[in-house]
BAMI-632321 format. One record per residue: residue in one letter; x, y, z of N, C-alpha, C, O in turn. Coordinates in steps of 0.05 Angstrom, whole numbers, plus 5000, padded with zeros to 4 digits. Example, Ala and Ser with C-alpha at 12.3 -4.5 7.8 and 13.67 -1.06 7.14 Angstrom:
A526448865156524649105156526449345156528549345169;S525749555142527349795143525850015157526850235161;
END
This chain:
M501749765000500050005000501750255000503750265015;N501050454984502450704985500350924986498150894977;S501151144999499051355003500251624996502551685002;T498551794983499352064977497052244987494852244975;V497652395008495452555020496552835025497052915048;P496852995003498153265006496153485013496953705017;H493553425013491553625016490153615043490753435060;S488253795047486753795072485253535076484253425057;P485153435101483753185106480753205101479253005100;L479753455097476953495090476353465060474053445052;S478453455044478053425015477353135009478152955024;P475953094987475152824979477552634976479752724969;L477152384980479252184979478751984957476551864955;V480751954939480551764917482251514924484651544929;H481051284924482551034929483350924901481650884884;L485950884898487050804872488250524875490250484889;I486950324863487850044866488949944840487549914820;D491649904840493049814816495649684825497049794842;D496249444815498649304824501249424813503449344821;D501049604793503349724781504149984795502650184795;Q506449984808507350214824507550464807506850684815;A508650434782508950664765506250794758506051034757;V504350624753501650724747500450874771499351084768;R500750754794499750884819501051154823499751344830;D503651164819505051414824504251634804503751854812;S504051564778503351764758500451854761499852094759;L498651664766495851744769495351894795493652074796;S496851834816496551984841497352274837496052454847;L499552314822500352594816498252744800497652974805;L497152604780495152724763492652794779491753024777;I491652614794489252654810489652874830487753034836;G491952894841492553104861492453384850492153574865;T492753404824492753674812490053814813489854054810;V487953664818485253784820484253794849481953824854;G486153764868485453804896484353554910483253584932;L484553324898483553084910485852934924488052904913;R485252834947487252654960487152384947485152294937;V489452244948489651974936490851784956492951844969;Q489651554959490851334974491151094955489150994944;G493651024951494250804932494350534946495150514968;W493450334931493450054941494449874920493549874897;A496549714927497549514908496049254910495849104891;D494949194934493648934940490648984942489749114961;P489048884923486148924924484848814949482848924959;Q485848594960484648474984485148655008483448685025;A487548775009488148955031486349205030485449305050;F485849295005483949515001481149445012480049595027;I480149215004477449125012477349115043475349195055;D479449015055479448965084479749225100478849245123;N481049425089481949645105481149925097481650115112;F480049965073479550245064477350375080475550245091;D477450645081475550805097472950825082472650985063;R470950675090468350675077466750935082464850995068;A467551075103466051325110467051565094465751775094;S469251535080470351765065468651845042467251675030;I468752105036467452205012469552184989471852264993;G468652094965470552084943469751874923467451844916;A471751734912471251534891473451324892475451354906;I473051114876474950894875475750854846474050834828;V478350854841479450794814480650514816482450464831;L479650334799480250044802481149924776479649934756;D483549814776484549674753483149404750482549264770;V482549324725481049074720482848834724482048644737;R485248844712486948604712489148634733491048794730;M488848474754490848474776491248184784489448014782;P493648114794494147844803492447784828492147954845;G491447534831489947464854486947514850485447324843;I486147764854483247834851482948024828484348224827;S481147974810480748154788479148394797477748384818;G479348614782477948854790474948814789473448924805;L473948644770471048594769470048444794467848494804;T471748264804471048124829471048314852469248294870;V472948494853472948704874470448864873469248924893;L469648954849467249104845464848954855463149074869;D464648704849462348544858462248534889460148554901;R464548504902464648494931463948764943462548774964;L464848984931464149244941461149294940459949394959;V459949214918457049244915455549074935453649164947;A456448824939455248644958455348754986453648695003;Q457448904992457849015019456449285023456549405044;G455149385001453749635003455449885003454650095011;V457949854992459750084990458550284970457750204948;D458450534977457050734960458950914945458051074929;Q461550894949463351054933463250974903463350734897;P462951164885462951094856465550964848467751034858;V465450764830467750614821468350674792466550634775;I470750754785471650794758473550564751475650544764;M472950414731474550184723476550264702475950414684;L479050154704481150204684482149934674482349744689;T482649924648483749674637485449734612484849924596;G487549584608489249604584488349414563489349424540;H486449244569485549034550482549014551481448804559;G481149224545478249224548476849084525477749074502;T474548964532472848834512470048934517469349044538;V468348904497465548984500464248834523462748954538;E464748584525463548424546464448514574462848524593;M467048574576468148664601466848934609466148974632;C466649114590465349374595462449334603461549454622;R461049164589458249104595457949004623456149084638;R459648814631459448694657460048894679458748904700;A462049074674462749274694460349464699459749514722;F459149554678456849744682454449594694453149714711;K454049344687451849194699452249154729450349144744;A454849124737455549084765455449344781455549344805;G455249574767454949824782457250024778457350224792;A459149974760461250164755460250434746458350444730;A461450654755460650914746461850984719460651134703;E464150874713465550934687467450704681468350564699;F468050674655469950464646471750584626470950664604;L474350614633476250754616478550564609479450394624;E479650594584481850434575484450574579484750814576;K486550414586489250514588490550514560489750344543;P492350694554493150914572490851124574489651194554;V490351194598488051364604488551654596490651764602;D486551774582486752054576486452214602484452174616;D488352384607488352534632485752684637484552664659;E484952844617482553004621480052834625478252904640;Q479952614610477652434613477452314641475252294652;L479752234651479752114678478952324699477352274717;L480152564697479652774717476652854716475452904736;E475552874692472752944689470952734701469052794715;A471652484696470052254707470252264738468252214751;L472652314748472952314777471452544790470152504811;Q471652774779470353004791467252974790465853044809;H466252854768463452804766462552594788460552624801;A464252384790463652174810463652284838461852214854;V465552454845465652574872463252744877462052734899;R462452904857460053074861457652904866455952974883;Q457352694851455152504854455152384882453052354894;H457552314891457752184918456952384940455552304959;V457852624937457152834957454152864958452952874980;R452852884935449952914934448552674946446552694960;S449552434940448452184950448552174981446652104994;R450852254992451152255021449352465034448252415055;E449152695021447352905032444452815033443052865052;R443652675011440852575010440452365032438352355045;A442452195036442251985056442052105084440552015101;Q443652315089443552445115440852575120439752565142;A439752705099437152835101435052625106433152675122;D435152395092433252185096433352075124431252025137;N435752035135436051935162434852135182433552055202;A435452385178434352595197431352595196430052625216;A430252565171427252555169426152315183424052345197;R427352085180426351845194426451885224424651795239;E428552005234428852045263426652235273425552185295;R425952435258423852625266421152485266419552525284;V420552335245418052195243417751995266415551955277;A419951875274419951685297419151815323418251675342;Q419352085325418652225349415552275351414552355372;L414152235329411352295328409752075343410551845344;S407552155355405751955367404351815345404351895322;E402951595352401551445332399351615319398951605294;R397951775335395851945324397052165306395952215284;E399352275313400652475296401452355270401352485249;R402352105270403051975245400551935227400751975203;E398351875239395851845224395152115211394452125187;V395352325226394652595216396652665194395852775173;L399152605198401152665177400552515151400752635130;A399852265153399152115129396852235113396952245089;F394852335128392652465114393352735103392452815081;I395152875117396053145107397453115080396853265061;V399252915078400752885053398952785031399652805007;Q396652665038394752585018393052815008391552794988;G393353055021391853285012389253345026387753515018;L388653195049386153235063386253485080388353565090;T383953615083383753855100383453755129383053525135;N383653955147383253885176380453765181380253575196;K378453875168375753775172375453495162374153325174;E376653445139376553165127378052965145377152745148;I380353055155381952885173380352825198380252605208;A379053025209377352995233375252785229374752625246;R373852795205371852595200373052315197371852125207;M375352295184376652035180377451905207377251665210;L378252075226379251975252377252005274377851935297;A374852105268372752145288373752325311373452265335;L375052545303376052735322374853015315373553045294;S375153195334374253465329376353605312378653545314;P375453805295377453955279379554085296381854105288;R378754185320380654315338382854125347385154195349;T381953875353383953665361385853605338388253575342;V384853595314386553555290388553785287390853745281;E387554025292389254265290391554245310393854325304;T390954145334392954115355395053915346397453965348;H394153685336396053475327397753585303400153525301;R396453735286397853845263400054035272402254025262;A399354215291401354405301403654255314406054325311;N403054045330405153895343406953755324409453755327;L405853635303407553485285409153675267411453605260;F408053905261409654095246412154185262414354215251;A411754215288413954295305416054075308418454125306;K415053825312416953605314418453545289420753455289;L417153595266418453545240420053795230421253785209;D420054005246421554245239420754355212422454415195;C418154385208417154495183415554745188414054765207;D415954945170414655205173412255235154410655415157;S412055045135409955075115409054795105410454595109;L406654785094405654535083407454445060408054205057;A408354625043410054555020412654425030413554225018;Q413854535051416254425062415754145073417453965069;L413554105087412953845098412553635076413553415078;I411153715055410653525033413353455020413853215014;R414953655015417553605001419353415018420653245006;R419353455044421153295061420053015068421652825070;Y417452995071416352755084414352595067413652375075;A413452695045411352555030412352275021410952075024;A414752275009415852015000416251815023415751575020;L417251925045417651755069415051635079414951395085;V413051805081410451705091409251505072408051305080;A409451555046408451375026409851105028408550895023;G412451105034413950855036413150695060413450445060;E412150825081411350685105408450585104407550425120;A406950685084404150605082403850315074401550215071;
END
């Protein structure tokens, strides 16, 4: 394993898996020019066992390596739920290999010798996608935690709200007074940290529909 980390620890991290030291060194220098940190790995099994799954960034993975092929590594990463985008590199690409890589979940498939601009563009796109994916996951988790704080009755009211029912209609559905529904509505808006109906629908409609 070799590592090149010349930038802030807050910058995205690219894991570069290739058994060729010269390739790792040259690609690490290239990737570093756009402000990305690089951690190089010669042994794909060591990478699988030890890489930082919490990091923001991407994975650059050679297809042909001794021991474990890059496609096998990709399959294992997908099976483990790893969410970093994977860019596959190969010096001997075939249509079938490319097809299999994309079917397995690769973000990009590039042939060696890799065009510098093409690789950097693919990496920057992958990192942006990963950042957005993590942000969505964090927002979804926060939404689930807030919904979990609701009482059973508040959940019922929420479900009817996202369906578009008025307070009077919800009151009839639940055999409650409109004033009681208004109280539940105010409480759930506060617990869900929403200031408007539009905000509540945007944040929670899909979550409520998934629980139905």
